[in-house]
PDB file as gemmi writes it, atoms N, CA and C in Angstrom:
CRYST1    1.000    1.000    1.000  90.00  90.00  90.00 P 1                      
ATOM      1  N   MET A   1     255.661-113.105  95.148  1.00  0.00           N  
ATOM      2  CA  MET A   1     254.505-112.245  95.252  1.00  0.00           C  
ATOM      3  C   MET A   1     253.793-112.189  93.894  1.00  0.00           C  
ATOM      4  N   ILE A   2     252.485-112.306  93.913  1.00  0.00           N  
ATOM      5  CA  ILE A   2     251.686-112.271  92.696  1.00  0.00           C  
ATOM      6  C   ILE A   2     251.263-110.831  92.416  1.00  0.00           C  
ATOM      7  N   SER A   3     251.488-110.400  91.165  1.00  0.00           N  
ATOM      8  CA  SER A   3     251.120-109.035  90.792  1.00  0.00           C  
ATOM      9  C   SER A   3     249.624-108.952  90.520  1.00  0.00           C  
ATOM     10  N   GLY A   4     249.126-107.723  90.429  1.00  0.00           N  
ATOM     11  CA  GLY A   4     247.719-107.509  90.116  1.00  0.00           C  
ATOM     12  C   GLY A   4     247.356-108.070  88.750  1.00  0.00           C  
ATOM     13  N   SER A   5     248.261-107.908  87.787  1.00  0.00           N  
ATOM     14  CA  SER A   5     248.022-108.454  86.451  1.00  0.00           C  
ATOM     15  C   SER A   5     247.932-109.970  86.487  1.00  0.00           C  
ATOM     16  N   GLU A   6     248.832-110.589  87.257  1.00  0.00           N  
ATOM     17  CA  GLU A   6     248.838-112.044  87.343  1.00  0.00           C  
ATOM     18  C   GLU A   6     247.557-112.552  88.011  1.00  0.00           C  
ATOM     19  N   THR A   7     247.099-111.854  89.030  1.00  0.00           N  
ATOM     20  CA  THR A   7     245.843-112.216  89.689  1.00  0.00           C  
ATOM     21  C   THR A   7     244.677-112.109  88.714  1.00  0.00           C  
ATOM     22  N   PHE A   8     244.648-111.026  87.934  1.00  0.00           N  
ATOM     23  CA  PHE A   8     243.589-110.832  86.948  1.00  0.00           C  
ATOM     24  C   PHE A   8     243.597-111.945  85.909  1.00  0.00           C  
ATOM     25  N   VAL A   9     244.782-112.288  85.391  1.00  0.00           N  
ATOM     26  CA  VAL A   9     244.902-113.362  84.399  1.00  0.00           C  
ATOM     27  C   VAL A   9     244.423-114.686  84.996  1.00  0.00           C  
ATOM     28  N   ASN A  10     244.784-114.948  86.231  1.00  0.00           N  
ATOM     29  CA  ASN A  10     244.322-116.177  86.889  1.00  0.00           C  
ATOM     30  C   ASN A  10     242.798-116.196  86.995  1.00  0.00           C  
ATOM     31  N   GLU A  11     242.185-115.053  87.275  1.00  0.00           N  
ATOM     32  CA  GLU A  11     240.718-114.971  87.360  1.00  0.00           C  
ATOM     33  C   GLU A  11     240.077-115.256  86.000  1.00  0.00           C  
ATOM     34  N   VAL A  12     240.645-114.696  84.940  1.00  0.00           N  
ATOM     35  CA  VAL A  12     240.111-114.935  83.590  1.00  0.00           C  
ATOM     36  C   VAL A  12     240.237-116.410  83.244  1.00  0.00           C  
ATOM     37  N   HIS A  13     241.413-116.978  83.514  1.00  0.00           N  
ATOM     38  CA  HIS A  13     241.646-118.394  83.203  1.00  0.00           C  
ATOM     39  C   HIS A  13     240.693-119.283  84.003  1.00  0.00           C  
ATOM     40  N   GLN A  14     240.537-118.976  85.275  1.00  0.00           N  
ATOM     41  CA  GLN A  14     239.630-119.763  86.116  1.00  0.00           C  
ATOM     42  C   GLN A  14     238.188-119.659  85.632  1.00  0.00           C  
ATOM     43  N   HIS A  15     237.776-118.468  85.203  1.00  0.00           N  
ATOM     44  CA  HIS A  15     236.415-118.286  84.687  1.00  0.00           C  
ATOM     45  C   HIS A  15     236.166-119.227  83.512  1.00  0.00           C  
ATOM     46  N   LEU A  16     237.109-119.270  82.574  1.00  0.00           N  
ATOM     47  CA  LEU A  16     236.946-120.122  81.403  1.00  0.00           C  
ATOM     48  C   LEU A  16     237.058-121.599  81.757  1.00  0.00           C  
ATOM     49  N   CYS A  17     238.016-121.934  82.606  1.00  0.00           N  
ATOM     50  CA  CYS A  17     238.230-123.340  82.950  1.00  0.00           C  
ATOM     51  C   CYS A  17     237.118-123.901  83.837  1.00  0.00           C  
ATOM     52  N   SER A  18     236.459-123.049  84.596  1.00  0.00           N  
ATOM     53  CA  SER A  18     235.350-123.529  85.421  1.00  0.00           C  
ATOM     54  C   SER A  18     234.201-124.011  84.545  1.00  0.00           C  
ATOM     55  N   LYS A  19     234.211-123.569  83.285  1.00  0.00           N  
ATOM     56  CA  LYS A  19     233.178-123.976  82.328  1.00  0.00           C  
ATOM     57  C   LYS A  19     233.732-124.950  81.283  1.00  0.00           C  
ATOM     58  N   SER A  20     235.038-125.264  81.392  1.00  0.00           N  
ATOM     59  CA  SER A  20     235.722-126.169  80.450  1.00  0.00           C  
ATOM     60  C   SER A  20     235.595-125.704  79.006  1.00  0.00           C  
ATOM     61  N   ILE A  21     235.832-124.394  78.800  1.00  0.00           N  
ATOM     62  CA  ILE A  21     235.715-123.833  77.457  1.00  0.00           C  
ATOM     63  C   ILE A  21     236.914-122.959  77.118  1.00  0.00           C  
ATOM     64  N   PHE A  22     236.972-122.590  75.847  1.00  0.00           N  
ATOM     65  CA  PHE A  22     237.970-121.651  75.360  1.00  0.00           C  
ATOM     66  C   PHE A  22     237.286-120.325  75.083  1.00  0.00           C  
ATOM     67  N   GLY A  23     237.939-119.244  75.481  1.00  0.00           N  
ATOM     68  CA  GLY A  23     237.411-117.916  75.223  1.00  0.00           C  
ATOM     69  C   GLY A  23     237.706-117.472  73.802  1.00  0.00           C  
ATOM     70  N   ASP A  24     236.875-116.597  73.293  1.00  0.00           N  
ATOM     71  CA  ASP A  24     237.086-115.984  71.986  1.00  0.00           C  
ATOM     72  C   ASP A  24     237.995-114.774  72.187  1.00  0.00           C  
ATOM     73  N   VAL A  25     239.020-114.643  71.344  1.00  0.00           N  
ATOM     74  CA  VAL A  25     239.989-113.560  71.486  1.00  0.00           C  
ATOM     75  C   VAL A  25     239.918-112.626  70.279  1.00  0.00           C  
ATOM     76  N   THR A  26     239.862-111.335  70.561  1.00  0.00           N  
ATOM     77  CA  THR A  26     239.905-110.309  69.526  1.00  0.00           C  
ATOM     78  C   THR A  26     240.985-109.309  69.914  1.00  0.00           C  
ATOM     79  N   GLU A  27     241.785-108.908  68.932  1.00  0.00           N  
ATOM     80  CA  GLU A  27     242.798-107.887  69.180  1.00  0.00           C  
ATOM     81  C   GLU A  27     242.292-106.571  68.611  1.00  0.00           C  
ATOM     82  N   TRP A  28     242.223-105.553  69.435  1.00  0.00           N  
ATOM     83  CA  TRP A  28     241.767-104.228  69.029  1.00  0.00           C  
ATOM     84  C   TRP A  28     242.958-103.281  69.091  1.00  0.00           C  
ATOM     85  N   CYS A  29     243.231-102.586  68.000  1.00  0.00           N  
ATOM     86  CA  CYS A  29     244.360-101.649  67.962  1.00  0.00           C  
ATOM     87  C   CYS A  29     243.899-100.292  67.465  1.00  0.00           C  
ATOM     88  N   GLU A  30     244.469 -99.251  68.069  1.00  0.00           N  
ATOM     89  CA  GLU A  30     244.218 -97.882  67.618  1.00  0.00           C  
ATOM     90  C   GLU A  30     245.253 -97.500  66.575  1.00  0.00           C  
ATOM     91  N   MET A  31     245.058 -96.373  65.938  1.00  0.00           N  
ATOM     92  CA  MET A  31     245.969 -95.895  64.908  1.00  0.00           C  
ATOM     93  C   MET A  31     247.398 -95.757  65.425  1.00  0.00           C  
ATOM     94  N   ARG A  32     247.558 -95.419  66.691  1.00  0.00           N  
ATOM     95  CA  ARG A  32     248.902 -95.231  67.240  1.00  0.00           C  
ATOM     96  C   ARG A  32     249.496 -96.548  67.743  1.00  0.00           C  
ATOM     97  N   HIS A  33     248.876 -97.656  67.371  1.00  0.00           N  
ATOM     98  CA  HIS A  33     249.339 -99.018  67.670  1.00  0.00           C  
ATOM     99  C   HIS A  33     249.224 -99.398  69.140  1.00  0.00           C  
ATOM    100  N   ASP A  34     248.342 -98.738  69.867  1.00  0.00           N  
ATOM    101  CA  ASP A  34     248.003 -99.188  71.210  1.00  0.00           C  
ATOM    102  C   ASP A  34     246.992-100.315  71.050  1.00  0.00           C  
ATOM    103  N   CYS A  35     247.362-101.504  71.489  1.00  0.00           N  
ATOM    104  CA  CYS A  35     246.486-102.656  71.286  1.00  0.00           C  
ATOM    105  C   CYS A  35     246.033-103.241  72.619  1.00  0.00           C  
ATOM    106  N   VAL A  36     244.874-103.853  72.584  1.00  0.00           N  
ATOM    107  CA  VAL A  36     244.328-104.558  73.732  1.00  0.00           C  
ATOM    108  C   VAL A  36     243.713-105.853  73.198  1.00  0.00           C  
ATOM    109  N   PHE A  37     243.793-106.886  74.002  1.00  0.00           N  
ATOM    110  CA  PHE A  37     243.193-108.169  73.651  1.00  0.00           C  
ATOM    111  C   PHE A  37     241.917-108.314  74.474  1.00  0.00           C  
ATOM    112  N   VAL A  38     240.825-108.618  73.809  1.00  0.00           N  
ATOM    113  CA  VAL A  38     239.552-108.805  74.495  1.00  0.00           C  
ATOM    114  C   VAL A  38     239.195-110.284  74.421  1.00  0.00           C  
ATOM    115  N   VAL A  39     239.062-110.896  75.595  1.00  0.00           N  
ATOM    116  CA  VAL A  39     238.674-112.304  75.702  1.00  0.00           C  
ATOM    117  C   VAL A  39     237.211-112.330  76.121  1.00  0.00           C  
ATOM    118  N   THR A  40     236.405-113.013  75.332  1.00  0.00           N  
ATOM    119  CA  THR A  40     234.971-113.109  75.620  1.00  0.00           C  
ATOM    120  C   THR A  40     234.602-114.546  75.909  1.00  0.00           C  
ATOM    121  N   CYS A  41     233.862-114.743  76.984  1.00  0.00           N  
ATOM    122  CA  CYS A  41     233.375-116.073  77.344  1.00  0.00           C  
ATOM    123  C   CYS A  41     232.197-116.407  76.435  1.00  0.00           C  
ATOM    124  N   PRO A  42     232.294-117.475  75.640  1.00  0.00           N  
ATOM    125  CA  PRO A  42     231.193-117.811  74.742  1.00  0.00           C  
ATOM    126  C   PRO A  42     229.957-118.336  75.471  1.00  0.00           C  
ATOM    127  N   ASP A  43     230.097-118.692  76.729  1.00  0.00           N  
ATOM    128  CA  ASP A  43     228.966-119.203  77.495  1.00  0.00           C  
ATOM    129  C   ASP A  43     228.091-118.086  78.040  1.00  0.00           C  
ATOM    130  N   CYS A  44     228.713-117.102  78.713  1.00  0.00           N  
ATOM    131  CA  CYS A  44     227.925-116.054  79.376  1.00  0.00           C  
ATOM    132  C   CYS A  44     228.100-114.676  78.753  1.00  0.00           C  
ATOM    133  N   GLY A  45     229.072-114.529  77.831  1.00  0.00           N  
ATOM    134  CA  GLY A  45     229.281-113.246  77.168  1.00  0.00           C  
ATOM    135  C   GLY A  45     230.129-112.254  77.940  1.00  0.00           C  
ATOM    136  N   GLU A  46     230.603-112.631  79.135  1.00  0.00           N  
ATOM    137  CA  GLU A  46     231.463-111.719  79.891  1.00  0.00           C  
ATOM    138  C   GLU A  46     232.762-111.512  79.116  1.00  0.00           C  
ATOM    139  N   SER A  47     233.256-110.274  79.113  1.00  0.00           N  
ATOM    140  CA  SER A  47     234.496-109.995  78.384  1.00  0.00           C  
ATOM    141  C   SER A  47     235.535-109.402  79.317  1.00  0.00           C  
ATOM    142  N   PHE A  48     236.788-109.634  78.959  1.00  0.00           N  
ATOM    143  CA  PHE A  48     237.924-109.209  79.754  1.00  0.00           C  
ATOM    144  C   PHE A  48     238.931-108.543  78.825  1.00  0.00           C  
ATOM    145  N   ALA A  49     239.394-107.345  79.162  1.00  0.00           N  
ATOM    146  CA  ALA A  49     240.395-106.630  78.369  1.00  0.00           C  
ATOM    147  C   ALA A  49     241.772-106.864  78.985  1.00  0.00           C  
ATOM    148  N   LEU A  50     242.700-107.348  78.154  1.00  0.00           N  
ATOM    149  CA  LEU A  50     244.049-107.643  78.608  1.00  0.00           C  
ATOM    150  C   LEU A  50     245.067-106.874  77.781  1.00  0.00           C  
ATOM    151  N   ASN A  51     246.146-106.446  78.440  1.00  0.00           N  
ATOM    152  CA  ASN A  51     247.245-105.865  77.685  1.00  0.00           C  
ATOM    153  C   ASN A  51     248.094-107.014  77.126  1.00  0.00           C  
ATOM    154  N   GLU A  52     249.141-106.690  76.387  1.00  0.00           N  
ATOM    155  CA  GLU A  52     249.940-107.733  75.729  1.00  0.00           C  
ATOM    156  C   GLU A  52     250.602-108.679  76.733  1.00  0.00           C  
ATOM    157  N   GLU A  53     251.109-108.131  77.822  1.00  0.00           N  
ATOM    158  CA  GLU A  53     251.745-108.960  78.851  1.00  0.00           C  
ATOM    159  C   GLU A  53     250.737-109.928  79.477  1.00  0.00           C  
ATOM    160  N   GLU A  54     249.541-109.442  79.773  1.00  0.00           N  
ATOM    161  CA  GLU A  54     248.495-110.297  80.352  1.00  0.00           C  
ATOM    162  C   GLU A  54     248.049-111.358  79.361  1.00  0.00           C  
ATOM    163  N   TYR A  55     247.917-110.971  78.091  1.00  0.00           N  
ATOM    164  CA  TYR A  55     247.545-111.924  77.046  1.00  0.00           C  
ATOM    165  C   TYR A  55     248.579-113.053  76.965  1.00  0.00           C  
ATOM    166  N   ASP A  56     249.865-112.695  76.929  1.00  0.00           N  
ATOM    167  CA  ASP A  56     250.929-113.703  76.858  1.00  0.00           C  
ATOM    168  C   ASP A  56     250.883-114.640  78.060  1.00  0.00           C  
ATOM    169  N   LEU A  57     250.615-114.090  79.238  1.00  0.00           N  
ATOM    170  CA  LEU A  57     250.514-114.916  80.439  1.00  0.00           C  
ATOM    171  C   LEU A  57     249.296-115.839  80.365  1.00  0.00           C  
ATOM    172  N   LEU A  58     248.186-115.364  79.821  1.00  0.00           N  
ATOM    173  CA  LEU A  58     246.999-116.208  79.693  1.00  0.00           C  
ATOM    174  C   LEU A  58     247.241-117.336  78.684  1.00  0.00           C  
ATOM    175  N   VAL A  59     247.963-117.059  77.616  1.00  0.00           N  
ATOM    176  CA  VAL A  59     248.336-118.121  76.667  1.00  0.00           C  
ATOM    177  C   VAL A  59     249.187-119.164  77.391  1.00  0.00           C  
ATOM    178  N   LYS A  60     250.152-118.705  78.199  1.00  0.00           N  
ATOM    179  CA  LYS A  60     251.011-119.621  78.951  1.00  0.00           C  
ATOM    180  C   LYS A  60     250.185-120.477  79.905  1.00  0.00           C  
ATOM    181  N   ARG A  61     249.272-119.838  80.648  1.00  0.00           N  
ATOM    182  CA  ARG A  61     248.408-120.592  81.581  1.00  0.00           C  
ATOM    183  C   ARG A  61     247.573-121.633  80.828  1.00  0.00           C  
ATOM    184  N   SER A  62     247.076-121.260  79.659  1.00  0.00           N  
ATOM    185  CA  SER A  62     246.259-122.175  78.869  1.00  0.00           C  
ATOM    186  C   SER A  62     247.084-123.371  78.400  1.00  0.00           C  
ATOM    187  N   ARG A  63     248.318-123.135  78.010  1.00  0.00           N  
ATOM    188  CA  ARG A  63     249.199-124.233  77.578  1.00  0.00           C  
ATOM    189  C   ARG A  63     249.537-125.152  78.753  1.00  0.00           C  
ATOM    190  N   GLU A  64     249.633-124.595  79.947  1.00  0.00           N  
ATOM    191  CA  GLU A  64     249.941-125.399  81.131  1.00  0.00           C  
ATOM    192  C   GLU A  64     248.808-126.354  81.480  1.00  0.00           C  
ATOM    193  N   THR A  65     247.595-126.050  81.043  1.00  0.00           N  
ATOM    194  CA  THR A  65     246.461-126.939  81.310  1.00  0.00           C  
ATOM    195  C   THR A  65     246.250-127.893  80.136  1.00  0.00           C  
ATOM    196  N   ALA A  66     247.297-128.092  79.346  1.00  0.00           N  
ATOM    197  CA  ALA A  66     247.269-129.019  78.206  1.00  0.00           C  
ATOM    198  C   ALA A  66     246.147-128.670  77.231  1.00  0.00           C  
ATOM    199  N   MET A  67     245.923-127.354  77.086  1.00  0.00           N  
ATOM    200  CA  MET A  67     244.911-126.856  76.157  1.00  0.00           C  
ATOM    201  C   MET A  67     243.537-127.477  76.385  1.00  0.00           C  
ATOM    202  N   ALA A  68     243.178-127.674  77.652  1.00  0.00           N  
ATOM    203  CA  ALA A  68     241.853-128.175  78.001  1.00  0.00           C  
ATOM    204  C   ALA A  68     240.848-127.050  78.134  1.00  0.00           C  
ATOM    205  N   CYS A  69     241.363-125.821  78.374  1.00  0.00           N  
ATOM    206  CA  CYS A  69     240.507-124.657  78.543  1.00  0.00           C  
ATOM    207  C   CYS A  69     241.395-123.427  78.485  1.00  0.00           C  
ATOM    208  N   GLY A  70     240.790-122.255  78.421  1.00  0.00           N  
ATOM    209  CA  GLY A  70     241.553-121.016  78.392  1.00  0.00           C  
ATOM    210  C   GLY A  70     241.382-120.308  77.050  1.00  0.00           C  
ATOM    211  N   ILE A  71     242.513-120.031  76.385  1.00  0.00           N  
ATOM    212  CA  ILE A  71     242.469-119.439  75.054  1.00  0.00           C  
ATOM    213  C   ILE A  71     243.520-120.106  74.183  1.00  0.00           C  
ATOM    214  N   THR A  72     243.340-119.986  72.893  1.00  0.00           N  
ATOM    215  CA  THR A  72     244.385-120.396  71.961  1.00  0.00           C  
ATOM    216  C   THR A  72     244.990-119.129  71.397  1.00  0.00           C  
ATOM    217  N   PRO A  73     246.297-119.126  71.134  1.00  0.00           N  
ATOM    218  CA  PRO A  73     246.944-117.906  70.634  1.00  0.00           C  
ATOM    219  C   PRO A  73     246.403-117.496  69.276  1.00  0.00           C  
ATOM    220  N   LEU A  74     246.362-116.196  69.029  1.00  0.00           N  
ATOM    221  CA  LEU A  74     245.918-115.691  67.741  1.00  0.00           C  
ATOM    222  C   LEU A  74     246.875-116.104  66.639  1.00  0.00           C  
ATOM    223  N   ALA A  75     248.175-116.062  66.926  1.00  0.00           N  
ATOM    224  CA  ALA A  75     249.200-116.460  65.957  1.00  0.00           C  
ATOM    225  C   ALA A  75     250.466-116.804  66.692  1.00  0.00           C  
ATOM    226  N   ASP A  76     251.165-117.792  66.182  1.00  0.00           N  
ATOM    227  CA  ASP A  76     252.467-118.165  66.775  1.00  0.00           C  
ATOM    228  C   ASP A  76     253.584-117.892  65.831  1.00  0.00           C  
TER     229      ASP A  76                                                      
END                                                                             
């Protein structure tokens, strides 16, 4: 069974891959260390907010496509 988070990550990945591009990633953190990753499509400007688990899954999906599209990790 696919979770809601997994479906969302697949939608983000498909959005970027349908354009054969990599999204821009920004990590936003509050003082209490609550962080969110924002992926922005450089083509249309649409942005997607992901939690850490979703971000990690999107990195995995991007690696599975041989880095042809998706996102590149902020740091390894």
